[in-house]
N, CA, C and O atoms as CSV, one atom per row, in Angstrom:
chain,resi,resn,atom,element,x,y,z
A,1,MET,N,N,7.765,-7.730,4.924
A,1,MET,CA,C,7.032,-6.228,5.247
A,1,MET,C,C,5.893,-5.967,4.317
A,1,MET,O,O,5.198,-4.957,4.428
A,2,LEU,N,N,5.693,-6.911,3.364
A,2,LEU,CA,C,4.506,-7.108,3.001
A,2,LEU,C,C,3.486,-8.122,3.649
A,2,LEU,O,O,2.341,-8.338,3.253
A,3,THR,N,N,4.207,-8.776,4.861
A,3,THR,CA,C,2.943,-9.416,5.886
A,3,THR,C,C,2.555,-8.615,6.438
A,3,THR,O,O,1.331,-8.482,6.438
A,4,GLU,N,N,3.499,-7.536,7.295
A,4,GLU,CA,C,3.420,-6.659,8.291
A,4,GLU,C,C,2.400,-5.751,7.456
A,4,GLU,O,O,1.404,-5.763,8.179
A,5,SER,N,N,2.195,-5.230,6.708
A,5,SER,CA,C,1.626,-4.188,6.062
A,5,SER,C,C,0.050,-4.507,5.030
A,5,SER,O,O,-0.461,-3.700,4.253
A,6,TYR,N,N,-0.385,-5.756,5.309
A,6,TYR,CA,C,-1.306,-6.932,4.576
A,6,TYR,C,C,-2.349,-6.300,6.223
A,6,TYR,O,O,-2.679,-7.049,7.143
A,7,ARG,N,N,-2.653,-4.797,6.147
A,7,ARG,CA,C,-4.105,-4.462,7.151
A,7,ARG,C,C,-4.955,-3.953,6.406
A,7,ARG,O,O,-4.850,-3.566,5.242
A,8,GLY,N,N,-6.155,-3.957,7.375
A,8,GLY,CA,C,-7.264,-3.656,6.771
A,8,GLY,C,C,-7.440,-1.796,6.613
A,8,GLY,O,O,-8.118,-1.141,5.822
A,9,ASP,N,N,-6.451,-1.327,7.808
A,9,ASP,CA,C,-6.643,0.034,8.279
A,9,ASP,C,C,-5.158,0.559,6.809
A,9,ASP,O,O,-5.384,1.766,6.734
A,10,LEU,N,N,-4.486,0.403,6.235
A,10,LEU,CA,C,-3.615,0.165,5.562
A,10,LEU,C,C,-4.615,0.017,3.901
A,10,LEU,O,O,-4.401,0.603,2.839
A,11,TRP,N,N,-5.364,-0.677,4.141
A,11,TRP,CA,C,-6.466,-0.927,2.631
A,11,TRP,C,C,-7.036,0.441,2.337
A,11,TRP,O,O,-6.956,1.201,1.372
A,12,GLY,N,N,-7.774,0.496,3.770
A,12,GLY,CA,C,-8.741,2.036,3.172
A,12,GLY,C,C,-7.698,2.851,2.777
A,12,GLY,O,O,-7.759,3.257,1.616
A,13,ALA,N,N,-6.837,3.163,3.392
A,13,ALA,CA,C,-5.923,4.388,2.891
A,13,ALA,C,C,-5.846,4.183,1.439
A,13,ALA,O,O,-6.145,5.101,0.675
A,14,ALA,N,N,-5.476,3.076,1.027
A,14,ALA,CA,C,-5.053,2.320,-0.808
A,14,ALA,C,C,-6.032,2.852,-0.842
A,14,ALA,O,O,-6.115,3.976,-0.348
A,15,TYR,N,N,-6.944,2.341,-1.338
A,15,TYR,CA,C,-8.515,2.691,-1.398
A,15,TYR,C,C,-9.178,3.886,-1.490
A,15,TYR,O,O,-10.056,4.179,-2.301
A,16,LEU,N,N,-8.636,4.673,-0.474
A,16,LEU,CA,C,-9.134,5.910,-0.808
A,16,LEU,C,C,-8.104,6.849,-1.608
A,16,LEU,O,O,-8.364,7.643,-2.512
A,17,ILE,N,N,-6.479,6.446,-0.849
A,17,ILE,CA,C,-5.670,7.565,-2.121
A,17,ILE,C,C,-5.759,6.774,-3.717
A,17,ILE,O,O,-5.371,7.318,-4.751
A,18,ASN,N,N,-6.243,5.647,-3.654
A,18,ASN,CA,C,-6.022,5.318,-5.194
A,18,ASN,C,C,-7.484,4.997,-5.940
A,18,ASN,O,O,-7.586,4.241,-6.906
A,19,GLY,N,N,-8.322,5.535,-5.469
A,19,GLY,CA,C,-9.896,5.732,-5.837
A,19,GLY,C,C,-9.969,4.243,-5.924
A,19,GLY,O,O,-9.680,3.648,-6.962
A,20,GLY,N,N,-10.218,3.854,-5.218
A,20,GLY,CA,C,-10.031,2.202,-5.320
A,20,GLY,C,C,-8.826,1.236,-4.857
A,20,GLY,O,O,-7.703,1.716,-5.007
A,21,ALA,N,N,-8.916,-0.167,-4.270
A,21,ALA,CA,C,-7.897,-1.236,-4.532
A,21,ALA,C,C,-8.510,-2.677,-4.559
A,21,ALA,O,O,-9.220,-3.010,-3.610
A,22,SER,N,N,-8.286,-3.533,-5.563
A,22,SER,CA,C,-8.319,-4.590,-5.824
A,22,SER,C,C,-7.105,-5.198,-5.177
A,22,SER,O,O,-6.023,-4.614,-5.116
A,23,ASP,N,N,-7.397,-6.705,-4.577
A,23,ASP,CA,C,-5.720,-7.546,-3.784
A,23,ASP,C,C,-5.012,-7.066,-4.907
A,23,ASP,O,O,-4.038,-6.510,-4.399
A,24,ASP,N,N,-4.906,-6.929,-6.361
A,24,ASP,CA,C,-3.596,-6.550,-6.839
A,24,ASP,C,C,-2.924,-5.335,-6.200
A,24,ASP,O,O,-1.867,-5.205,-5.583
A,25,GLY,N,N,-4.206,-4.215,-6.673
A,25,GLY,CA,C,-4.158,-3.119,-6.328
A,25,GLY,C,C,-3.449,-2.797,-5.120
A,25,GLY,O,O,-2.360,-2.224,-5.090
A,26,PHE,N,N,-4.220,-3.253,-3.961
A,26,PHE,CA,C,-3.828,-3.459,-2.599
A,26,PHE,C,C,-2.228,-3.961,-2.815
A,26,PHE,O,O,-1.428,-3.108,-2.430
A,27,ASP,N,N,-1.423,-5.574,-3.529
A,27,ASP,CA,C,-0.279,-5.464,-3.291
A,27,ASP,C,C,0.911,-4.345,-4.146
A,27,ASP,O,O,2.126,-4.214,-3.996
A,28,TYR,N,N,0.175,-3.831,-4.838
A,28,TYR,CA,C,0.932,-2.815,-5.545
A,28,TYR,C,C,1.268,-1.566,-4.614
A,28,TYR,O,O,2.451,-1.305,-4.401
A,29,PHE,N,N,0.154,-0.710,-3.998
A,29,PHE,CA,C,0.548,0.053,-3.078
A,29,PHE,C,C,1.394,-0.514,-1.649
A,29,PHE,O,O,2.007,0.114,-0.785
A,30,ARG,N,N,1.208,-1.543,-1.772
A,30,ARG,CA,C,2.057,-1.235,-0.766
A,30,ARG,C,C,3.896,-2.154,-0.896
A,30,ARG,O,O,4.842,-2.361,-0.135
A,31,GLY,N,N,3.504,-2.474,-2.471
A,31,GLY,CA,C,5.048,-2.005,-2.606
A,31,GLY,C,C,5.665,-0.592,-2.937
A,31,GLY,O,O,6.851,-0.390,-2.677
A,32,TRP,N,N,4.771,0.527,-3.586
A,32,TRP,CA,C,4.901,1.595,-3.729
A,32,TRP,C,C,4.781,2.087,-2.076
A,32,TRP,O,O,5.607,2.929,-1.724
A,33,LEU,N,N,4.163,1.784,-1.436
A,33,LEU,CA,C,4.484,1.894,0.325
A,33,LEU,C,C,6.321,1.255,0.564
A,33,LEU,O,O,7.175,1.991,1.060
A,34,VAL,N,N,6.440,0.700,0.389
A,34,VAL,CA,C,8.112,-0.468,1.137
A,34,VAL,C,C,8.942,0.292,0.124
A,34,VAL,O,O,10.060,-0.219,0.168
A,35,SER,N,N,8.923,1.491,-0.969
A,35,SER,CA,C,9.828,1.922,-2.045
A,35,SER,C,C,9.934,3.056,-1.069
A,35,SER,O,O,11.033,3.599,-0.963
A,36,GLN,N,N,8.853,3.513,-0.288
A,36,GLN,CA,C,9.313,5.012,0.183
A,36,GLN,C,C,10.181,5.317,1.137
A,36,GLN,O,O,10.335,6.450,1.592
A,37,GLY,N,N,11.053,3.873,1.634
A,37,GLY,CA,C,11.340,4.128,2.622
A,37,GLY,C,C,11.218,3.897,4.529
A,37,GLY,O,O,10.171,4.015,5.166
A,38,ARG,N,N,12.480,3.581,5.069
A,38,ARG,CA,C,12.004,3.119,6.542
A,38,ARG,C,C,11.014,4.064,7.389
A,38,ARG,O,O,10.034,3.689,8.034
A,39,ALA,N,N,11.523,5.446,7.230
A,39,ALA,CA,C,10.338,6.661,7.663
A,39,ALA,C,C,8.558,6.440,7.564
A,39,ALA,O,O,7.712,6.146,8.409
A,40,VAL,N,N,8.487,6.783,5.891
A,40,VAL,CA,C,7.632,6.256,5.633
A,40,VAL,C,C,6.628,5.694,5.993
A,40,VAL,O,O,5.548,6.086,6.434
A,41,TYR,N,N,7.224,4.358,5.690
A,41,TYR,CA,C,6.683,2.932,5.609
A,41,TYR,C,C,6.061,3.013,7.137
A,41,TYR,O,O,4.862,3.279,7.218
A,42,GLU,N,N,6.977,2.752,8.627
A,42,GLU,CA,C,7.033,2.937,9.900
A,42,GLU,C,C,5.809,3.850,10.093
A,42,GLU,O,O,4.813,3.467,10.706
A,43,ALA,N,N,5.882,4.633,9.743
A,43,ALA,CA,C,4.732,5.823,10.044
A,43,ALA,C,C,3.674,5.513,9.953
A,43,ALA,O,O,2.867,5.524,10.882
A,44,ALA,N,N,3.328,4.981,8.186
A,44,ALA,CA,C,2.067,4.665,7.994
A,44,ALA,C,C,1.692,3.232,8.563
A,44,ALA,O,O,0.471,3.085,8.623
A,45,LEU,N,N,2.335,2.274,8.943
A,45,LEU,CA,C,2.299,1.305,9.816
A,45,LEU,C,C,1.504,1.912,11.094
A,45,LEU,O,O,0.479,1.419,11.563
A,46,ALA,N,N,2.263,3.247,11.642
A,46,ALA,CA,C,2.079,3.739,13.064
A,46,ALA,C,C,0.198,4.134,13.121
A,46,ALA,O,O,-0.647,3.864,13.975
A,47,ASP,N,N,0.116,4.775,11.971
A,47,ASP,CA,C,-1.017,5.406,12.000
A,47,ASP,C,C,-1.064,6.115,10.062
A,47,ASP,O,O,-0.446,7.097,9.649
A,48,PRO,N,N,-1.997,5.200,9.257
A,48,PRO,CA,C,-2.177,4.996,8.036
A,48,PRO,C,C,-2.410,7.285,7.508
A,48,PRO,O,O,-1.858,8.025,6.693
A,49,ASP,N,N,-3.110,7.403,8.187
A,49,ASP,CA,C,-3.626,8.606,8.327
A,49,ASP,C,C,-2.562,9.149,8.178
A,49,ASP,O,O,-2.858,9.913,7.260
A,50,SER,N,N,-1.427,9.353,8.412
A,50,SER,CA,C,0.025,9.826,8.313
A,50,SER,C,C,0.571,10.364,6.833
A,50,SER,O,O,1.358,11.268,6.552
A,51,LEU,N,N,0.171,9.864,6.392
A,51,LEU,CA,C,0.599,9.230,5.007
A,51,LEU,C,C,0.078,10.625,4.146
A,51,LEU,O,O,0.490,10.871,3.012
A,52,ALA,N,N,-0.867,11.464,4.859
A,52,ALA,CA,C,-1.511,12.462,3.997
A,52,ALA,C,C,-0.349,13.924,3.819
A,52,ALA,O,O,-0.549,14.772,2.949
A,53,ALA,N,N,0.939,14.009,4.881
A,53,ALA,CA,C,1.355,14.804,5.061
A,53,ALA,C,C,3.118,14.187,3.763
A,53,ALA,O,O,4.269,14.609,3.646
A,54,VAL,N,N,2.523,13.359,3.284
A,54,VAL,CA,C,3.831,12.645,2.407
A,54,VAL,C,C,3.903,13.355,1.369
A,54,VAL,O,O,2.829,13.341,0.767
A,55,PRO,N,N,5.146,14.342,0.592
A,55,PRO,CA,C,4.847,14.675,-0.616
A,55,PRO,C,C,4.385,13.865,-1.700
A,55,PRO,O,O,3.272,14.184,-2.117
A,56,LYS,N,N,5.009,12.790,-2.332
A,56,LYS,CA,C,4.524,12.165,-3.061
A,56,LYS,C,C,2.895,11.759,-2.832
A,56,LYS,O,O,2.161,11.719,-3.819
A,57,VAL,N,N,2.620,11.602,-2.130
A,57,VAL,CA,C,0.701,11.307,-1.287
A,57,VAL,C,C,0.287,12.546,-2.091
A,57,VAL,O,O,-0.219,12.480,-3.211
A,58,ARG,N,N,0.562,13.760,-1.379
A,58,ARG,CA,C,0.010,15.032,-1.433
A,58,ARG,C,C,0.202,15.586,-3.554
A,58,ARG,O,O,-0.785,15.860,-4.236
A,59,GLU,N,N,1.210,15.597,-3.934
A,59,GLU,CA,C,1.193,15.260,-5.205
A,59,GLU,C,C,0.284,14.386,-6.159
A,59,GLU,O,O,0.040,14.556,-7.354
A,60,ALA,N,N,-0.137,13.424,-5.310
A,60,ALA,CA,C,-0.754,12.158,-6.556
A,60,ALA,C,C,-2.078,13.081,-6.184
A,60,ALA,O,O,-2.838,13.389,-7.102
A,61,ALA,N,N,-2.324,13.482,-4.951
A,61,ALA,CA,C,-4.023,14.104,-4.954
A,61,ALA,C,C,-4.226,15.084,-5.687
A,61,ALA,O,O,-5.346,15.086,-6.196
A,62,SER,N,N,-3.489,16.036,-5.976
A,62,SER,CA,C,-3.405,17.331,-6.934
A,62,SER,C,C,-3.844,17.042,-8.320
A,62,SER,O,O,-4.678,17.684,-8.959
A,63,ALA,N,N,-2.907,15.566,-8.867
A,63,ALA,CA,C,-2.255,15.271,-9.876
A,63,ALA,C,C,-3.352,14.251,-10.303
A,63,ALA,O,O,-3.669,14.241,-11.493
A,64,GLY,N,N,-4.063,13.247,-9.290
A,64,GLY,CA,C,-4.777,12.081,-10.088
A,64,GLY,C,C,-4.187,11.230,-10.015
A,64,GLY,O,O,-4.873,10.412,-10.630
A,65,HIS,N,N,-2.841,10.440,-9.510
A,65,HIS,CA,C,-1.892,9.656,-10.263
A,65,HIS,C,C,-2.969,8.699,-8.416
A,65,HIS,O,O,-3.670,8.919,-7.428
A,66,CYS,N,N,-2.064,7.398,-9.432
A,66,CYS,CA,C,-2.224,6.434,-8.219
A,66,CYS,C,C,-0.653,6.321,-7.750
A,66,CYS,O,O,0.334,6.936,-8.154
A,67,LEU,N,N,-0.823,5.079,-6.525
A,67,LEU,CA,C,0.388,5.451,-6.143
A,67,LEU,C,C,0.329,3.584,-5.865
A,67,LEU,O,O,-0.301,2.911,-5.048
A,68,GLU,N,N,1.137,3.272,-6.781
A,68,GLU,CA,C,1.604,1.629,-6.983
A,68,GLU,C,C,2.931,1.681,-7.248
A,68,GLU,O,O,3.540,2.705,-7.555
A,69,ASP,N,N,3.585,0.139,-7.086
A,69,ASP,CA,C,5.010,-0.562,-7.561
A,69,ASP,C,C,4.859,-1.649,-7.549
A,69,ASP,O,O,4.937,-2.433,-6.603
A,70,GLY,N,N,4.585,-1.851,-8.782
A,70,GLY,CA,C,4.222,-3.604,-8.635
A,70,GLY,C,C,5.804,-4.252,-9.044
A,70,GLY,O,O,6.343,-5.349,-8.898
A,71,ALA,N,N,6.204,-2.947,-9.625
A,71,ALA,CA,C,8.204,-3.484,-10.192
A,71,ALA,C,C,8.867,-4.443,-9.049
A,71,ALA,O,O,9.420,-5.527,-9.236
A,72,ILE,N,N,8.635,-3.655,-7.633
A,72,ILE,CA,C,9.067,-3.668,-6.408
A,72,ILE,C,C,8.952,-5.636,-6.002
A,72,ILE,O,O,9.802,-6.503,-5.804
A,73,LEU,N,N,7.610,-5.622,-6.032
A,73,LEU,CA,C,7.182,-6.946,-6.152
A,73,LEU,C,C,7.830,-8.158,-6.542
A,73,LEU,O,O,7.440,-9.196,-6.006
A,74,SER,N,N,8.871,-8.211,-7.491
A,74,SER,CA,C,9.134,-8.933,-8.594
A,74,SER,C,C,11.141,-8.674,-8.077
A,74,SER,O,O,11.905,-9.530,-8.521
A,75,LEU,N,N,11.466,-8.069,-7.615
A,75,LEU,CA,C,12.261,-7.008,-7.268
A,75,LEU,C,C,13.427,-8.932,-6.569
A,75,LEU,O,O,14.618,-9.072,-6.844
A,76,ALA,N,N,12.893,-9.631,-6.031
A,76,ALA,CA,C,13.764,-10.807,-5.401
A,76,ALA,C,C,14.064,-11.916,-6.651
A,76,ALA,O,O,15.145,-12.417,-6.961
A,77,TRP,N,N,12.750,-12.118,-7.249
A,77,TRP,CA,C,12.760,-12.853,-8.672
A,77,TRP,C,C,14.450,-12.552,-9.617
A,77,TRP,O,O,15.396,-13.275,-9.930
A,78,ASN,N,N,14.121,-11.165,-9.783
A,78,ASN,CA,C,14.947,-10.741,-10.610
A,78,ASN,C,C,16.208,-10.581,-10.862
A,78,ASN,O,O,16.769,-10.631,-11.957
A,79,ALA,N,N,17.060,-10.202,-8.863
A,79,ALA,CA,C,17.988,-10.066,-8.792
A,79,ALA,C,C,18.612,-11.424,-8.435
A,79,ALA,O,O,19.840,-11.454,-8.367
A,80,TYR,N,N,17.967,-12.475,-8.215
A,80,TYR,CA,C,17.769,-13.602,-8.133
A,80,TYR,C,C,18.621,-14.599,-10.003
A,80,TYR,O,O,19.579,-15.293,-10.341
A,81,GLU,N,N,17.645,-14.085,-10.460
A,81,GLU,CA,C,17.948,-14.504,-11.632
A,81,GLU,C,C,18.864,-14.097,-12.409
A,81,GLU,O,O,19.395,-14.763,-13.298
A,82,HIS,N,N,19.221,-12.397,-11.963
A,82,HIS,CA,C,20.031,-11.928,-13.119
A,82,HIS,C,C,21.410,-12.482,-12.120
A,82,HIS,O,O,22.322,-12.066,-12.833
A,83,LYS,N,N,21.812,-12.870,-11.431
A,83,LYS,CA,C,23.002,-13.326,-10.490
A,83,LYS,C,C,23.157,-14.645,-11.098
A,83,LYS,O,O,24.313,-14.853,-11.467
A,84,THR,N,N,22.300,-15.636,-11.320
A,84,THR,CA,C,22.331,-16.820,-11.178
A,84,THR,C,C,22.431,-17.478,-12.869
A,84,THR,O,O,23.240,-18.262,-13.365
A,85,GLY,N,N,21.201,-16.755,-13.468
A,85,GLY,CA,C,20.586,-16.953,-14.991
A,85,GLY,C,C,19.893,-18.033,-14.732
A,85,GLY,O,O,19.757,-18.787,-15.695
A,86,GLU,N,N,19.228,-18.473,-13.372
A,86,GLU,CA,C,17.991,-19.272,-13.306
A,86,GLU,C,C,17.544,-18.477,-12.243
A,86,GLU,O,O,18.217,-17.767,-11.495
A,87,GLN,N,N,15.754,-18.767,-12.262
A,87,GLN,CA,C,14.704,-18.779,-11.425
A,87,GLN,C,C,14.898,-19.045,-10.228
A,87,GLN,O,O,15.519,-20.006,-9.775
A,88,LEU,N,N,14.290,-18.067,-9.573
A,88,LEU,CA,C,14.311,-17.983,-8.143
A,88,LEU,C,C,13.158,-19.317,-7.600
A,88,LEU,O,O,11.963,-19.121,-7.822
A,89,PRO,N,N,13.526,-20.461,-6.994
A,89,PRO,CA,C,12.361,-21.803,-6.676
A,89,PRO,C,C,11.450,-20.812,-6.134
A,89,PRO,O,O,11.613,-19.708,-5.616
A,90,PRO,N,N,10.250,-21.673,-6.459
A,90,PRO,CA,C,8.884,-20.988,-6.208
A,90,PRO,C,C,8.146,-20.806,-4.409
A,90,PRO,O,O,7.231,-20.210,-3.840
A,91,ASP,N,N,9.171,-21.678,-4.127
A,91,ASP,CA,C,9.336,-22.074,-2.108
A,91,ASP,C,C,10.077,-21.120,-1.360
A,91,ASP,O,O,9.827,-21.023,-0.159
A,92,ASN,N,N,11.199,-20.193,-2.025
A,92,ASN,CA,C,11.606,-19.315,-1.248
A,92,ASN,C,C,11.058,-18.040,-1.226
A,92,ASN,O,O,11.423,-17.381,-0.252
A,93,ALA,N,N,10.253,-17.449,-2.032
A,93,ALA,CA,C,9.953,-16.492,-2.098
A,93,ALA,C,C,8.466,-15.955,-2.034
A,93,ALA,O,O,8.034,-14.991,-2.666
A,94,THR,N,N,7.776,-16.744,-1.169
A,94,THR,CA,C,6.137,-16.336,-0.788
A,94,THR,C,C,6.120,-15.480,1.047
A,94,THR,O,O,6.684,-15.303,2.127
A,95,TYR,N,N,5.272,-15.296,0.398
A,95,TYR,CA,C,4.936,-14.490,1.833
A,95,TYR,C,C,3.332,-14.942,2.387
A,95,TYR,O,O,2.389,-15.167,1.629
A,96,SER,N,N,3.284,-15.010,3.897
A,96,SER,CA,C,1.665,-15.258,3.689
A,96,SER,C,C,0.727,-13.508,4.382
A,96,SER,O,O,1.191,-12.692,5.178
A,97,CYS,N,N,-0.414,-13.492,3.795
A,97,CYS,CA,C,-0.982,-12.786,3.982
A,97,CYS,C,C,-2.139,-13.181,5.046
A,97,CYS,O,O,-3.090,-13.866,4.670
A,98,PRO,N,N,-1.999,-12.579,6.832
A,98,PRO,CA,C,-3.359,-12.685,7.396
A,98,PRO,C,C,-4.692,-12.375,7.125
A,98,PRO,O,O,-5.142,-11.818,6.124
A,99,ASN,N,N,-5.434,-12.892,8.364
A,99,ASN,CA,C,-7.152,-12.774,7.813
A,99,ASN,C,C,-7.307,-11.072,8.310
A,99,ASN,O,O,-7.294,-10.680,9.477
A,100,ILE,N,N,-7.420,-10.414,7.360
A,100,ILE,CA,C,-8.388,-9.329,7.912
A,100,ILE,C,C,-9.693,-8.784,8.384
A,100,ILE,O,O,-10.526,-8.303,7.616
A,101,ASP,N,N,-9.821,-8.865,9.513
A,101,ASP,CA,C,-10.559,-8.795,10.383
A,101,ASP,C,C,-11.252,-7.329,10.594
A,101,ASP,O,O,-11.045,-6.546,11.522
A,102,SER,N,N,-12.120,-7.175,9.495
A,102,SER,CA,C,-12.640,-5.560,9.422
A,102,SER,C,C,-13.947,-5.294,9.085
A,102,SER,O,O,-14.272,-5.829,8.024
A,103,ASP,N,N,-14.765,-4.683,9.598
A,103,ASP,CA,C,-15.531,-4.672,9.222
A,103,ASP,C,C,-15.803,-3.053,8.662
A,103,ASP,O,O,-16.884,-2.582,8.308
A,104,TRP,N,N,-14.728,-2.501,8.695
A,104,TRP,CA,C,-14.929,-1.039,8.016
A,104,TRP,C,C,-15.244,-1.360,6.224
A,104,TRP,O,O,-14.601,-2.147,5.530
A,105,ASP,N,N,-16.447,-0.471,5.762
A,105,ASP,CA,C,-16.500,-0.503,4.306
A,105,ASP,C,C,-16.056,0.694,3.800
A,105,ASP,O,O,-16.426,1.852,3.997
A,106,PHE,N,N,-14.605,-0.119,2.643
A,106,PHE,CA,C,-14.269,1.215,2.372
A,106,PHE,C,C,-15.433,2.274,1.658
A,106,PHE,O,O,-15.415,3.479,1.908
A,107,ASP,N,N,-16.041,1.897,1.102
A,107,ASP,CA,C,-17.363,2.873,0.122
A,107,ASP,C,C,-17.839,3.628,1.474
A,107,ASP,O,O,-18.325,4.702,1.119
A,108,ASN,N,N,-17.871,3.549,2.321
A,108,ASN,CA,C,-18.634,4.281,3.548
A,108,ASN,C,C,-18.397,5.772,3.431
A,108,ASN,O,O,-17.244,5.665,3.013
A,109,ALA,N,N,-18.561,6.859,3.468
A,109,ALA,CA,C,-17.718,7.863,3.259
A,109,ALA,C,C,-17.828,8.538,4.513
A,109,ALA,O,O,-16.937,9.258,4.962
A,110,PRO,N,N,-18.719,8.349,4.979
A,110,PRO,CA,C,-18.372,8.781,7.141
A,110,PRO,C,C,-17.714,8.187,7.842
A,110,PRO,O,O,-17.075,8.680,8.771
A,111,GLU,N,N,-17.754,6.515,7.405
A,111,GLU,CA,C,-17.113,6.423,8.205
A,111,GLU,C,C,-15.065,6.355,7.647
A,111,GLU,O,O,-14.149,6.655,8.413
A,112,THR,N,N,-14.946,6.042,6.669
A,112,THR,CA,C,-13.587,6.655,6.031
A,112,THR,C,C,-13.003,8.235,6.787
A,112,THR,O,O,-12.018,8.495,7.478
A,113,GLU,N,N,-14.043,8.996,6.308
A,113,GLU,CA,C,-14.154,10.706,6.925
A,113,GLU,C,C,-13.425,10.192,8.214
A,113,GLU,O,O,-12.305,10.603,8.518
A,114,ARG,N,N,-14.050,9.362,8.883
A,114,ARG,CA,C,-13.336,9.877,10.655
A,114,ARG,C,C,-12.589,8.885,10.835
A,114,ARG,O,O,-11.953,8.882,11.889
A,115,ARG,N,N,-12.404,7.671,9.842
A,115,ARG,CA,C,-10.987,6.930,10.442
A,115,ARG,C,C,-9.319,7.383,9.793
A,115,ARG,O,O,-8.197,7.102,10.212
A,116,LEU,N,N,-9.888,8.380,8.335
A,116,LEU,CA,C,-8.842,9.016,7.396
A,116,LEU,C,C,-9.143,10.272,7.584
A,116,LEU,O,O,-9.892,10.638,6.679
A,117,PRO,N,N,-8.839,11.396,8.588
A,117,PRO,CA,C,-9.386,12.238,8.421
A,117,PRO,C,C,-8.470,13.519,7.612
A,117,PRO,O,O,-9.048,14.449,7.049
A,118,HIS,N,N,-7.333,13.423,7.648
A,118,HIS,CA,C,-6.026,13.978,7.002
A,118,HIS,C,C,-6.496,13.782,4.972
A,118,HIS,O,O,-6.816,14.558,4.072
A,119,LEU,N,N,-6.250,12.155,5.120
A,119,LEU,CA,C,-6.175,11.820,3.622
A,119,LEU,C,C,-7.610,12.155,3.229
A,119,LEU,O,O,-7.542,12.993,2.330
A,120,TRP,N,N,-8.726,11.898,3.478
A,120,TRP,CA,C,-9.735,12.400,3.488
A,120,TRP,C,C,-10.003,13.766,2.700
A,120,TRP,O,O,-10.298,13.980,1.524
A,121,GLU,N,N,-9.816,14.505,3.659
A,121,GLU,CA,C,-9.192,15.957,3.188
A,121,GLU,C,C,-8.298,16.093,1.407
A,121,GLU,O,O,-8.267,16.941,0.515
A,122,LEU,N,N,-8.021,15.468,1.510
A,122,LEU,CA,C,-6.860,15.111,0.175
A,122,LEU,C,C,-7.611,14.567,-1.056
A,122,LEU,O,O,-7.431,14.927,-2.219
A,123,PHE,N,N,-8.571,13.547,-0.564
A,123,PHE,CA,C,-9.005,12.553,-1.748
A,123,PHE,C,C,-10.583,12.519,-1.311
A,123,PHE,O,O,-11.440,11.895,-1.937
A,124,GLY,N,N,-10.720,12.962,-0.637
A,124,GLY,CA,C,-12.359,12.891,-0.477
A,124,GLY,C,C,-13.258,12.597,-1.495
A,124,GLY,O,O,-12.747,12.900,-2.574
A,125,ARG,N,N,-14.430,12.115,-1.627
A,125,ARG,CA,C,-15.132,12.303,-3.044
A,125,ARG,C,C,-16.524,12.429,-2.453
A,125,ARG,O,O,-17.494,12.601,-3.191
C-alpha cells in the first residue's frame, strides 16, 4: 500500500493539506491515509482531490492540524517483536518507492488549484 500510494498526485495533496511534505512527511501522510481504511485509501488513489470530502480532512482544515501517522509505519516491526521477542529481520520489511516523474511544482498555486480544486478550497493559501 505504501508503494502503491507513492505518487506525485498524492504527494501534492499531502503538501497542500499539511502545508508542506518532506520525504518523511509524505511517508507519515501515507501512513495516515492507510489508517483511514480501504474506502478512503482507494478513493484517494483514484482521485486525491476526493480527500476534501473526508471528515477528518475537513476537521484538519478548520483546526490547522497535520494529517500524519508515523506509528503505523512501524506496526509490522512492533507486532513481530511483541510476538517473537526478536527484531524483524531488516530484509523482510522493505518496500520500494518508484520514481515519481512529475513536473508539478507544489508551490505553484494556480497549478495546485487546478489539480486539486476541492482541497484548494479547504487549504489554499
